[in-house]
C-alpha positions as CSV (number, residue, x, y, z in Angstrom):
1,M,-9.7,-5.5,12.9
2,A,-9.4,-7.9,9.9
3,V,-9.4,-5.0,7.4
4,I,-6.7,-3.2,9.4
5,K,-4.6,-6.3,9.4
6,M,-5.0,-6.7,5.6
7,N,-3.9,-3.1,5.0
8,I,-0.8,-3.6,7.2
9,L,-0.1,-7.0,5.7
10,A,-0.1,-5.7,2.1
11,V,2.4,-3.0,3.0
12,N,4.5,-5.3,5.2
13,E,4.8,-7.8,2.4
14,R,6.2,-5.2,0.1
15,F,8.5,-3.6,2.7
16,P,9.4,-6.4,5.2
17,K,12.3,-4.6,6.7
18,H,10.0,-1.8,8.0
19,K,7.3,-4.0,9.7
20,M,7.6,-2.4,13.1
21,T,7.7,1.2,11.8
22,I,4.7,0.4,9.5
23,K,2.7,-0.9,12.4
24,R,3.5,2.0,14.7
25,L,2.8,4.6,12.0
26,Y,-0.4,2.9,11.1
27,W,-1.7,3.2,14.6
28,E,-0.4,6.7,15.2
29,D,-1.0,8.5,11.9
30,E,-4.3,8.7,10.0
31,T,-2.6,9.9,6.8
32,F,-0.4,6.8,6.8
33,Q,-3.5,4.6,7.5
34,T,-5.1,6.1,4.4
35,I,-2.0,5.5,2.3
36,C,-2.0,1.8,3.5
37,E,-5.7,1.5,2.6
38,D,-5.1,2.9,-0.8
39,Y,-2.2,0.5,-1.3
40,Q,-4.3,-2.5,-0.3
41,S,-7.2,-1.4,-2.6
42,C,-4.8,-1.0,-5.5
43,C,-3.4,-4.4,-4.9
44,Q,-6.9,-5.9,-4.9
45,V,-7.8,-4.2,-8.2
46,L,-4.6,-5.3,-9.8
47,A,-5.3,-8.9,-8.8
48,R,-8.7,-8.7,-10.4
49,L,-7.4,-7.1,-13.5
50,S,-4.7,-9.7,-13.9
51,Q,-7.4,-12.3,-14.2
52,S,-9.6,-10.3,-16.5
53,T,-10.0,-11.0,-20.2
54,A,-11.7,-7.7,-20.9
55,E,-10.3,-5.8,-23.8
56,E,-9.5,-2.7,-21.6
57,A,-7.8,-4.8,-18.9
58,P,-4.2,-4.4,-20.1
59,A,-4.5,-0.6,-20.2
60,R,-6.2,-0.5,-16.8
61,R,-3.6,-2.8,-15.4
62,R,-0.8,-0.4,-16.5
63,E,-2.7,2.5,-14.9
64,Y,-2.9,0.6,-11.6
65,L,0.7,-0.5,-11.8
66,D,1.7,3.1,-12.1
67,L,-0.5,4.0,-9.2
68,L,1.0,1.2,-7.1
69,Q,4.5,2.4,-7.9
70,D,3.4,6.0,-6.8
71,L,2.0,4.6,-3.6
72,E,5.1,2.6,-2.9
73,L,7.2,5.7,-3.3
74,E,4.9,7.7,-1.1
75,I,5.1,4.9,1.6
76,L,8.9,4.9,1.4
77,Q,9.1,8.7,1.6
78,Y,6.7,8.7,4.6
79,L,8.7,6.0,6.4
80,D,11.9,8.0,5.8
81,E,10.3,11.3,7.0
82,H,8.8,9.8,10.1
83,K,11.3,7.3,11.3
84,E,12.7,9.7,13.9
85,N,9.2,10.6,15.1
86,I,8.2,7.1,16.0
87,K,7.5,6.6,19.7
């Protein structure tokens, strides 16, 4: 249950106006669950990379920032496409 809450929390923090829709979609749609899991994982990696002093860290951070932006767009698109289908 804690992992589920963390996945929803990360997405809710980024899109606070959509909290109820995010919660419903998370419980009703496996694809959306996977997107939320990917988003949470990406946030965790970015946090680690932000503290890293490794030479490759800046390049990896840019890659993950791009991935995070792609996931955010995917989440917004998913929310928009499924807002009418929410029970």
